[in-house]
N, C-alpha and C positions, 0 to 999 in steps of 0.2 A: 437474239432473245427476245420471249414472247413479254410482251407488256401485257395480256391478260390478265384480269382480277380474277385469284381463285376463290375460290368459295370457301366459306371458313366451316371448315368439320371438325368434329370428334369424329373417332376411327377406330372402330371395334375390331378388333383380329381375330382371327381363327379359322379354323376349317367349316365348323359350324355342320358338320356331313351328316346330321341326325336333325340338328336342330333340339335338341332337348333339352329338359330344365337346365343342368346346368349352363347351356350355352344363352338360354331364354335371360336367364340373368346378367350375362357380360354385356348379349344387346338391348336389354331394358335399363341398364346403368348408364352403356354409354348415351341411351335417349334422356335419360333424367340431366347428363351434363350436359348437354348439346341443347334442353333448352334454358338451364343457367344460364350458358357461355353466349345465346343469341346464335347458332351454330345449326348444321346440318348432320343428319347424323348416317355415319358411310360405314357399314360392313363390308370388310375384306374379307373374301372367299374364295374360293377354285371352283372352275367351272365344271371340269372334270370327275375320273376317279384316281385321285390322290395319290390313295394307300396301293390299287392294283398296279399303278408306274411304277411305285417304287418298291413293290413288292415281285410275289412273282406273278402276277396280273391275272389270279384269281379272286381278287376280293372283290366286293360289291358294296353298293353301297344302299344304304337304306330310304334315300330318297335322292329323286335324280335333281338336277339342278334347277330344272322350271318349279319342282317343288318346293325345293327349299328356299326357290326364289318367293315366293307364296307367303312360307311363314316368317321370312324373314323380313318383306313389307308389312305384314301382320302386324309386328312385334316392333313396329315403326320406324322400319330405317327410311330415310329418303333418298339413300342412295346404296347400291350396291356394288361393289367393284369387284367382279368376276377374273382371276386372274386363268391364264393357259395351264392348263396340264402339261406338259411338254420339258426334258429337259433342256432345254436355252431357260426359260423361266427359271424353271429350279437352281439353274448352275448361278444366279443372281447371288451376288455378295453379300452377308447382313446389313453394310453400309448403305450399296449400292441401293439394296432394298428399301431402305430407309429413306433414302434418298429421292427414291422413285416415288413413293408415296405425298413426300412433299411437294413434289414436281406437281402433283395432279390436283393437290389439297391447298387450301392454306390451315393446316393442322394446326388445333389448341389443349389436343389431350387425344391418349393412347389407352384404349382400354382395352384388354384381355385378360383371359384365366392364369392361373402363378404357373402353369406348364406350360405355356407357350412358346411355341419355336419356329423357327424362319429363317430365310437365306441359307445359302449353300450346304447339304450337311443338315441342315435344322442344326447350325453353328449360334444360332442368335436368341439370344433368351431375353427374360423380364429385362435384366439388371443392364442389358447392352442397349432396352431402348428408352431405360431411364437415364443410363450416362447421357446418351445423344439428345432425348428431349430437356436435360438440364442446360445442352448448350445453346441451346436453341431460345428455352425461357416456353416450356411447353410443360402440358403436366401430364401425369398416366396416372390410371387406375389399376391397381391391381383385384380381381375379382377372385375368392376364393374356391378354392372347388368345393364341389359339394355333393354331399352324402344323400343315399338314401336310408339311412338308418344300418344298413349291412354292408354297403360297397359304395366307393367313388360312382356317381352317373357317368356313364361313357356310352358311347355308340359301340364299343365293344360289348358290352354287358346289354346295349340293347339288343344287338345281333344274336346273342345268344338266346335272348329269350323269348325272339319271333321263330329261330330255331327249334326249339322245345314248342313252339304253339302259343307260349303264355302271353297273349295277347292284353289283359288285365296288366301284368308284370309291366309291357310292352307300355301302356298307355301309362301308367304309374311313373314310369323314366321320362315321357317325354313330356307330359302334361298336358295331352291333346291324344284322343284315339288317333289311333295308326290310321294312316290312308296312302292308298293307291287312287292314281289318275290316270287315265287312260282314255281313248280313242275305240265310242261301242263299234264294233262290227257285225257284219248278219253275221248269225248263226246258222242252224241247222232245221230251229225253230222248233225242234220235239217235245222242249219243254212246253208250248201252247197247248199240245195236242192232248196234255195229261192237266191242264188246266194252272199250269205256273210257268207261265213265258219269264223268259229271261235275258239277259245283256249279256254280250260277249266280249272281254277286254283282253287284250295278250299282256304279258307280265314281261316288263322291259328288261332286257338278255343281260343288263349290269345293275339288275336289284336285286338285294339280299332276301332269298327263298323265304318265306312264312312258313312251316308246315303246312302240309298236305292238311286240308281238314274243311267242315263246314261251320259257318262262322255268323253273328249273328252282328248285324251291323244299321248301318243310316246310309242315305241317299239323299241330297240335297236338289233339286230340280224347282227352277222358279222362283228361288225363296223358298220353297218347302219339304220339309222331311220327310221322308218315306222309311221307314221298316223296311229292315231288307235281309232275304238267304242269302248268302256267298256262299259260293263254292268253289274254292280256293287249289287249282291241280289239276287231275285228271280226271277223267269220266267212267270207269270202269263197268259201269254198267251197259254202256254204247261202244265197247273195246275201242276206245278212243284213251290213247298217253298222251298227247301234246296236251301241256299244261296249261292253264288260262283261267282268268279269275270268271265264272258265272255266276250270274246275280238274279235271284229272284225281287223286285221292286214290288212291295205289297201295297197293293191298291193303287197300281199308278196305269195307266193305259195310254199310251201313246209313242209315237214313234220316236226311235234315240238314236238311230244309224249316224253313224259320222259325227256325235255330238261327243265334247268331251265331259268326261262323266267323275266325281270323285267319289268312291267307296270308301265310311269310314268304319273300321271294323271296333266291333265291342267287347265282343267275349268268343270263345270256341266254345262250336254246341258239340263238336261229334268227330269221328274221323269218316274218311269217305270210306264206303266199300261197295263194292259190285252185288247189285241186287237181282235174282231172278227173271224179271221181268218192271215192262216199265210201271208196271201196276203197281207194286211192291215198293219203288219208286217214291210213287206218288202218296202212300199210306204211311211214308218215312215224311215226306216233305210237308203231309199236313200237321204230325206231330212239330217239326221242326218249325213251321207258321204259329204255332201255337206258344214254343217258345219265344220264337221272336215278337211276338205281340206283346207278350209277357205283361 
């Protein structure tokens, strides 16, 4: 038996798969309680694509685990408990799940949404947490589901808007601009020949697809923000069908190959079209530039 002193903690429970405004509310409420209780804020979540494992394998994530980790830490989490996405862990019973958390931390309070489910087959509910916590003298805070006036704020709603290219709607549900983080790879440098040098980022296979199109966005480099034209999808003018992100960072001149970059999406500009020549493409990009500079 270990005599290791456990950290006093308030734990936020959820999948937090898109860290939307509803998720944010849960994490921030946990942070508030942790400050009151002189405890750390711990966020429990899953490391991989939970819904793909439980479904037909085709479900995609809005954000990768690494992207979610940053957002969760930005909301004030001191630690993240990343559970593995495998059937071994998912076969853990509801009581065993709660016992596991209590072996990891000295929990003073649990915080979750009202529809939170856990344990094998998702049989555990908020009522189960309340019964368990009551026996241990722990507190439970249940955060009401957040609506945007029309519907429940959910990852499903976020994905639908992403598919439709309604980036402003997505940003409204997330409470921040949608973003993609990736490593800059060396491209064909065609953009440089027409005065629009670009950076290329491969889209993670597991990431839910935003509608193909050209977007106005922003990129932060070394603490400075730059307006950005983002092409998300194929490049038909050059007969290239591979989908990736090609971005022109306005007024930036530096080498970014191999660096990790985060591109934020502000609004949809236009559909991707095949131009008759690189000169025609350049004319359109000049129009896009005016839009992005706005």
